[in-house]
N, C-alpha and C positions, 0 to 999 in steps of 0.2 A: 617476232624473231625467224627468217628463211633460215633456216635447220642445212638446208641444201648448200646454200652459198656459202657455208665455213671452210670448204675443201673437197681435194676433190673427190676423195677418198667418198664422201659423202653425198656427194652430187651425183656418184654410181651408184652407191646403195639405195637410194631413192628411184632413179632410173631404171633400175631392180626389183621397186616395187615396196623397198621400205616406204613408208608415208611419213618418215622422221616426226611421228605425232609427239607432243608429250602426255605420259603418262599421266593417268590421276595423282592428283595432287594427298598431299596428306589433310584428312578430313575431320582435324580436330584430335584431343586428346588420346592418348596410345599405349601398352604395353603389349612388351614386347620382350624377347631373350637377349636378343643383337643386335643394336643398331651399328651400320654401316654409314660413314657420312663422305661420301663421295660415290658417283656412278661410273667410274675411269675401272679400267684394266683391274688397280690395285683392290677395289673396292670387291667388284664382283668376282675376283679369283678369288679373293676369301672368303667372299660365298660361296661359292660354288665346292672349295675344298671344305668348308666345317659342314656345310650341308650331307657331305660325305662320311665322316667324325661323327657329327650328331646329326642324323635325320627327324629328329623330332623337333628341333629346335626352331624360335619363328625369332626369323632373320628379317629386319628390315632395312633397306638400303634407300638414302634419301640422295636425292641430286635434284639441284637449284633450275639443271637446265632439260635435257635429255640423257640417257647414257648414252658415255663415246661424243661427251661436246669438245672437251678436254683433250691432252694432248694423247687418250688414248686412241682419239677416232680422225688425229689430224698426223699425226709422226711419220716418219718416213719409209715402215713397212719391214724395218732392219728388224730382226728376231736372231739377236746376238750373244756369245757369248763374252762381250763388252760387259766392263763394272768399271763404272767413274774413277775410280782408284786404282791404276796400273796395278799386276803380283807383286811388281819388287816393290812398290806404293807401303801396298800392304804386307809384307813380307818384313818392314820396316818398322810397322806399327807394331801387327801381330803374332810377329813368327812366322817361319816358312811354313810350316805345319799349317796352320792356319790359313793362309793363301792361297796353298796350294788346295786343300777342301775348299776355297769359296770358287775357285778356277773351275774345278772338277763341279759344283756344284752348277754351275754357269753355264758350261757345255750339257750337263746333263737338262736342264731347261730347254735348252733350245729346240729335242728334241720331243719333251715334254709337253710344250705348247703344240706340237704337231700333233701329237696320241690325244692331249684331252680335247682338241679341237674336234677331232674325230668321232671321239667319245658322243659329243655335245653335241653333230651333227650339223657341224659350223663348216663350210665351204669360203675359205677366206684366204682362197688362191696359195696355200701354202707350198712351198717347194723349197729344199732343202740344196742350197746350189755352192754356199757359201762366198766367202766378197776379197774382193781381190782392191787390194791397196796400192798405186800405182807409182813409184818413183821416179821422176819427172828432172831429176840433177844429179852428179854427185851427189851434194850434200844430202839428199833425199834419199840416196843409194848406203849412204853407208848407216842413214837411221835405220832405213829397212833392213841390211844385216845385223841390225845389231838384236833388232827384233826377235829374227831368227834365231840368233844365237842365243838370247835370254831364253825365246821358249824351249830350242833341246835342255838347257843347265838346268829348265823347271820340272823336263820331263813328261810333261802331264798333255800337250797339245801343241805337235810340231808346228809349225807353220814351212811351206814350201819358199822358196826363192824362183820366182820363174824369169825368165832371161827375158830380153825385149821381145824377142819374135814371137812368145803364148801372149803377149798383150797389146791390146788394141788403140791403148790411150797415143794421143798426138807428143812426142816427145820422149815418150816412156824411154827410162834404159833399163826398168825391169819391175819386177812387180812383188808381194808380198800375200800369198794366198792363204786363206783361212777358211776352213771346211765350215768351222762351227758358227754357220748363221744362215737362216731359210730369210727364205722375200717374203711376208704374204701383203695382206690389204689391211689393214689396223681397223678400216669400220665396218668390215664384215665379222671382223674377230668380235668385237666387242659388240657391238649391236646383234650381231648370233650370239655372244654369251646370255644378253641381258635374256632374250628371248627364252633359253635355255633354262635359265635360273627360274623363270616366272615358271613355266614348266613343270618346276620341282617345289614349289611351291613357296620360293622367295617372293617377295611384296616387292615392290620398286614405285616409291612415292616419286614423281618428277615435278619438275616448278614449285619444288618446294625449297626456302634457304634454314640454314640453319645459323643460329644466330648465338650459339654459348652452347658450352658442354659443361658436366663435371661427374664427378662419381654418380653412376646411377641414374642419369638425366641428359636429357639433349631439348635443348630451346630452338624453335623454329616459327617462323612466321606461320604457321598453319595448324601450331597444338605445340604438346607439349608433351615428350615419349618418355615417359619412365624405363629402366633397362638393368641388364644385368651385368651387361659389359658392352664396350662403345669402342668403334677403330673411325682413325683418323684416317682418310686415303684421298686426301685430294687437292697431293702436290701441291704444283706452283701458287695453286690457286689457295693456298693454307695463308698466303701472304695480305689474303681478305681478310682471314677470321684473326681477329684481337691476341687469342688464346697461341697462334703462333705465326704471326705478324712477320718476327726476327729470325725466325728459324729457317725460311726458305724463300729464298731471292728468286723471281719470277724473272727469267733471260729468253726474248724471244727469238725466235726460229723460224727461218719463214723460209718455203717450198715453191715451186713451179713444178705443170706438168703437161709435156708435149702432145704435140697431135700423134695419133699413133704413128709407126716409122715400118718401111717393108722388112722383110725378115734380111732380106739383101744387104740392109745395113748391119742388120744385127750378126749377122755372119763377118763382118767387114770387122767391125768393132770388137768381134770374140765377147759379147755378153749373150751368152746362152739365160735361157729362161730359170729365174732361181737365187742368178747368183746377184749380188749385192758390189758397190765399187766406192772409194774413195781414193786419195792420195795422203802427202806425207806431208802437205800445208801446215802451219798451225792453224789458220783461221779453217775452222773445219768445217767441209762441205763433205756430200753422203748423196748416193741415189741410185736405183732398183730401173731396171727391166719390169714394168706392168705386166699383169697376165693378157693385157690389150695391148702389148707391144706398142706404149709410150716411155719416155725416161720420166720417172717422176724423180725430182734432182731439186736439192736445199741446202742449207748452210746459214751460216753465221753471220754476226752483221749489224743488226738494227741491236740501238744501244739501248741500252737500260733504262725503265721510266720513275720520273722522281717516288720517293715514298713505295715503291712497291708497286706502281699502278696497274691495274690491268683492265684495259677497255678495246673494243672493238676495232677503234681505228689504229690502233698498233699489231692489227695483223698485218697489216700490209705498210711495205714501202717502195715505193718504186724506183726508189735508189740502189737497194738488196736485190728488185728483184730484176733488173739489170744488170747489174751484175752478178745473176745466176746465173740468166740464158747467157751471158759473153763469157764464165769460166765455161760452161758446157758445150760451148761452140770452139773454144782453145782446146777442149780436152777431145774433143769428136768431130773435128773440120766436116766432113762428110753427111755433118746434121744440115750443115747449106742455112736455109733460110725456112726449117721448119716452124709453123707457127707455136706460140707458147699459147694452149687453150685456158690454165686454169693455173690462179694465182693465191695462197694463202700461208696462213702463219699461227702461230700462238705460241705460251708461254712454256715452259718446261722449268723443272724446279732445279735450284744448284744450294747445295749447303752450305755453309761457310766454308768448309775443308773438304768440299768435292766428296763427300763420303755416304754415299747410301745408310739407309738402317732401316731395319725392324726394330722396334720395339714393344715390347707391353709389362705395366706396370701392375702386376698381383694384386697390392693393395687398392690402387685406387681401378683397377681393373677396364683401363684406356689403353688402347693401341694406339699405335702409328706406325707407318712407314712410307717412303720416297726421297727424293731425293736426290731422283736416278740422272740429272743431269745428260736427258736426250737418252740412254740406255735402256727405258723402261720398257720396251715393249717385252723385251723376253725378263727382266727383275722384276717385272710386276708377278707373274707368273709366281716365281723363287718365293716374292714376299709373301702373295698369297696362301703359299702351302706352306710358309713359315709362321704366319700368322694365326691360321685352322689351328697349326700345332700348340701355338703358345694359348691360345682361346681355349682351346678341350685342356687345359693343362699336361702335357705327354712331352717328355723332353728326349729329343731324337737325333738324328745327326742335323737336323736342317737349323733345328733353335741353339745348334752347340756353334754354327758358323759365327766368322768373326763380327760379321756386319749386327747381329742381333744383340741390342743393346748398348748400341754408338752414338755416344750423343757428342753431334756436332755442336762445336758455339754458335752463339745470334751472331745473326750480321751487325754492320755499327751501325747507329743512328745515323738518319742525317745529317751533313748532307755527307757526309766518310761514304755510305754506300753508295751513294752517285756516283765522286768520283773515282773510288776506287774499282766496281765494276765497270764503268766505262773508259777507266782506264785501263785496266785488262784488255778490253775491245780493241782500244788503240796499241796497247804491247804484240796482239796477239797478228795484227796487220803488218805491223813495222817489223815483227820479229820473219813474216814473210821477204821482203823487201832487203832485209839487210842482211838474208843468206841469197837470195837473187844476184847482190851487188857484189858481197864479198867472199861467195865459191865457201865460206866456211859457215860452221852450224851456229847459230844464232847464238848472243851470250844472251837477250834479252828472254830470248824465249829459256835458257838456262835458269835463266830469276823466278821468272816464273813458274817454273816448272812444278818445282813443292806447292806452290798454292793454289794447284789445278791438278792433282792426285796423280803426280808423276814421280 
């Protein structure tokens, strides 16, 4: 596989000298203390913090492809305090104090990622410049101002309403600024973290497929690993494992990157280095200004595939790429005919109730984390710290957070899963059309809200 072609991020780390070659495969049966299934950020952060807590532990990370192959290396580069379920939704489910504790932990995590990357000697273009959500209609403005009011009521993380003359998106009547977000280069982070772990004695076996696991045992196509503890950290790819097939739904998100744009353009649209952006439409978009002055811009719109299938061909959809480029031009007309140089995508993991979770069963000694619904660049770090505490038997503020121990319902069997997932995509598209036409908050979105964590 030409790993350099996976994304703009992989292409640029390759250009900087990372050969993206597979590490050695597992070479037969072995015995370790901890096996981590999955070489993405959840698994690697777990290994990082567990190494701090248990310096002598024999830790093995098993990855089917290469470290950072999946969403950890292909995402939008938002290291934000966003959690898949809103603070209000968490308060209804777990109580106000628990919801606020979760929000504080996510805010702290944004800074922790930057600190940990620095400690590991990783230059991942980390700059905390906040995120700006554009309101581009009266309906969106009402939603935006409601978010500001809700944040003020919770008292944890005040948001700022910016008037139209402070935002640079076409047609914006204003925007909401959230300081708790950093821009970074995801492949630099995940690839650098893998190297730093190897330097600290953690073994990473790539090109090795896990076929089954149970207490004290992980079976692979390259041998059997006996162990004391197991962590399953495969996010959307959990749909490919029989034991986690219906626990997670792989939903595709696609991205484009433009050619570098002049400083004068960025000054005109008001996007400094470190700031990410989105808006209040229902069919999600997200973007950043990269360290080399490109747009990296993505969004939803790609359909769910029957049977939770994950295939390389699904990473690309010309229809979605065309939509993304058109949307980017609508937001920032000054971009003109700037070329798109990279197009890519990949699956993210969606639990049935859109509630990310961390779990560790002290009886089976098997842990799991995931279900980030695209908010994983920071949430993986919090998951890694929490799993390290759980695996080492520590009761801490992190292990008391409301996502610890949460179990989402399994997804329905086909064809209900296919119908429901794609109907949700159609509904979000229709909700945007409805608001544009009626100039009122969408009834469709109101119905869908509880199903997607709002």
